N, C-alpha and C positions, 0 to 999 in steps of 0.2 A: 873572567864571567862575572857579570853584574846579573842582579834576580831584583826583581822590581819589589816594592816595600809589601807586597801583601803575599808574596812569595816568602820573603824574608820571615815577617809577622809569621808563618805555617810552621817554618821550619824552628823557628823560637817556641812557639809551642806545640812541637814534636807531632802535627797531623800535617801530612800533606793531602790536599783535595786531591781524589782521584779524575783520573779527567774524561769526559764523558760521562759522570755520577753529577745530579745535584747536591750544591754544599748544602748539605743541613745543619742545622743551629747545633752547634758547638752544646753540651751538656759538661757540666761540671762536677767534680767527686767533691763526695764528701771531706774529706782531707785538702783536697784544691782551694773548695771555700773557709775553712775553719783557716788555711792560713792565711788566706787574701785578706779575710777580716778577723784575723789576730784572737780567734777564740779555738777551744777546745774542739775536738769532735764531740765529746761528750756532751758540751751546752749544746753545741746544736742538737745530737740528737735528742735531750730531753726538750730542748723545743717543739722541736716535731713530732717528739709523742705527746705535749700537754699544751701549746700553742698551736700545736696541726700547721708550720710552717706549709706554705706551697713545696712540693717539691714531687720527683718520680720517684719509683719505687721497681726496680726489674729485678724480682727474685729479692735476696738478700742488698742490694746494689742501690744506692741513695745519691740519686743527681739531682744535680739543678740547672735550671735557664739559668741566663745571665738576667732579663727581668727578675727571675723569682733572688736572686743572690743582690741587685737593689734592691730591691722591697722588705727583704731581710733588713738591710744595713740606714735603711732608710725609715723602718721601722724598731733598731736597736740603736741610735746614734742620737745623744746626748742634743738637746737641742739649747743655745746659749740662753741663760736667763736673764732677765728686764732688770735691772737695778731696782730693789724694790725703794721705795722712797718710804721712809719711814721717821715717825714723830719722836720728839727728843722730849723727853719729860722733864717739863720743868722741875729744878730740885728749889724745896723751899729752905 
């Protein structure tokens, strides 16, 4: 049985598109985002409360779009610092 890449990817994600229904954007749960970013769910909840991270809330369920996850990743990823040029003091 051969499957194309999109069908295989959908099966891996555990979500198969319904024939005849437009494919809506996939939302990611708080737990899925926390695992993907290697952060705790508590850390994400705190940032949602304090920093107002973009997210959707359906009742008590918090979800994120792929764009929102990338925005979180970009916002909290440490950027390499250019080496600072220091001058040495002359010892007398």
